[in-house]
Each structure stands twice: as structure tokens, then as C-alpha cells.
C-alpha positions in Angstrom: 165.4 130.9 86.4 163.8 128.9 89.1 165.4 126.0 90.8 163.9 122.6 89.7 163.6 120.6 92.8 162.2 116.9 93.5 160.9 116.7 96.9 160.5 113.1 98.2 158.9 112.2 101.4 156.3 109.6 102.4 154.4 111.9 104.6 151.7 113.5 102.4 151.1 116.5 104.7 154.7 117.3 104.9 155.0 117.1 101.1 152.2 119.4 100.5 153.5 121.9 103.0 156.9 122.0 101.9 156.2 122.1 98.3 153.7 125.1 98.8 156.6 126.9 100.7 159.0 126.1 98.0 156.8 127.4 95.3 156.2 130.5 97.2 160.0 131.0 96.8 159.6 130.7 93.0 161.1 127.2 92.9 159.6 124.6 90.3 158.8 121.6 92.7 158.0 118.1 91.8 156.9 115.7 94.5 156.7 112.0 95.1 156.1 109.7 98.1 158.9 107.2 97.5 162.5 106.8 96.9 161.7 104.2 94.1 159.6 106.6 92.2 162.2 109.2 92.6 164.8 107.3 91.0 162.4 106.5 88.0 161.7 110.2 87.7 165.4 111.3 87.5 165.7 108.9 84.5 163.2 111.1 82.6 163.6 114.8 84.1 166.7 116.8 85.2 166.5 118.5 88.5 168.8 121.0 90.1 168.3 119.3 93.6 166.6 116.5 95.4 165.4 117.1 98.8 164.6 113.8 100.2 163.5 112.2 103.5 166.1 109.8 105.0 163.6 107.7 106.9 161.1 106.2 104.4 159.4 102.6 104.1 160.7 100.4 101.4 163.9 102.0 100.0 165.3 104.4 102.6 167.3 107.4 102.0 170.8 105.9 102.1 169.7 103.2 99.5 168.0 105.9 97.3 171.3 108.2 97.6 173.4 105.3 96.4 171.2 104.6 93.5 170.8 108.1 92.4 174.4 108.8 92.6 175.1 105.6 90.5 172.7 106.8 87.8 173.3 110.7 88.0 176.7 111.3 89.9 176.1 115.1 89.4 172.8 115.0 91.1 172.7 117.1 94.4 171.0 115.5 97.1 169.9 117.2 100.3 168.7 114.6 102.9 166.0 115.5 105.7 165.5 113.4 108.8 163.9 113.8 112.1 166.5 111.3 113.4 169.8 112.7 112.8 172.9 111.3 114.3 176.5 112.2 113.4 177.2 108.7 112.1 174.2 108.8 109.6 175.5 112.2 108.5 178.8 111.2 108.0 177.9 108.1 106.0 175.5 110.0 103.8 178.2 112.7 103.0 180.6 110.1 102.2 178.3 108.4 99.7 177.7 111.8 98.1 175.0 113.6 99.8 175.1 117.4 99.4 173.7 118.2 102.8 171.8 116.7 105.8 169.0 118.8 107.6 166.9 118.0 110.5 163.2 118.1 110.3 161.4 120.3 110.4 163.6 122.2 108.0 163.9 125.8 108.2 162.6 126.9 104.9 165.0 129.8 104.3 168.1 127.6 105.3 166.8 125.0 102.9 166.2 127.5 100.0 169.9 128.6 100.4 171.1 125.1 100.4 168.9 124.4 97.3 170.4 127.5 95.5 173.9 126.4 96.4 173.2 122.8 95.3 172.1 124.2 91.7 175.3 126.2 91.5 177.5 123.3 92.5 175.6 121.1 90.0 176.2 123.6 87.1 179.8 123.8 88.1 180.3 120.0 88.1 178.4 119.5 84.7 180.6 122.5 83.3 183.7 120.8 84.4 182.8 117.3 83.1 181.7 119.0 79.8 185.3 120.5 79.6 186.7 117.2 80.2 184.7 115.4 77.6 185.7 118.2 75.0 189.4 117.6 75.9 189.0 114.0 75.6 187.2 114.3 72.1 189.8 116.8 70.9 192.7 114.5 72.0 191.1 111.5 70.1 190.6 113.7 67.0 194.2 114.6 67.1 195.4 111.0 67.0 
């Protein structure tokens, strides 16, 4: 099954090129040009990974990362930036970013990161489902 990816970037040309490259690697790609739209989209559709620009007008990548993690803690988010600093990277990872790559992102490396993000999300969801089942069984035994 192909990876379901939400690609978020305010640069239209970058969105089109990256989406095309990802689709050529059999990924199911949805695109949007703003973090606010991305947050709205995750409420309606499930994605294996979100690949999002860190520097966007309006809501930036850090704000969006926090908002998405509040709504969907299991969501795997790979941030892209042309202006990476160690401080930004560390802060983003503390908030819950899956990874942080510099633009222009190497598509093969990004593809590997997306596949790993999907695996990590499945593992996280499975673990949470087991915990929920254990909790439900404990409540039933009372």
C-alpha cells in the first residue's frame, strides 16, 4: 500500500515538483499551500506523514507542528527548510517533529524518511490500541 502524504508549502512550484516526484514513487500525495489548511485537512483525512515547510507566511512550521501534535499526537511530521539551524532543529524535535531536512530535499532520502514515518506511526497506533484494549478490559473486570 502506498504512503499517504500531505505536502505543505507556500511555494506553488515547489509543491507541484515535489508532489510529482513523490507520485512517481507511488505515494498518494495531497498538497496544500498553508499550515492552517493542513490542520483543517488532518481533521478530515488520515495521513501516514506530513511533509511541511518550516518557513511559511501566517502560521509557521513550529506553530503548525504544535497544533497538529495537539490534535493528532501520532502524526509523523517531516519539516523542510532552507534556513536550518541547530536550535530550530532541536526545538522542532522536542515538540514532536519526526525529522528535519534542508531544502532542496533529496527525494530518495525524503522517500526513506516517509516510509520510516509510516512504520513509526503504525507502531505508535498499534501500541495505543493495545493500551486502550487493556484499559477497557480492566474496566470490564471491575
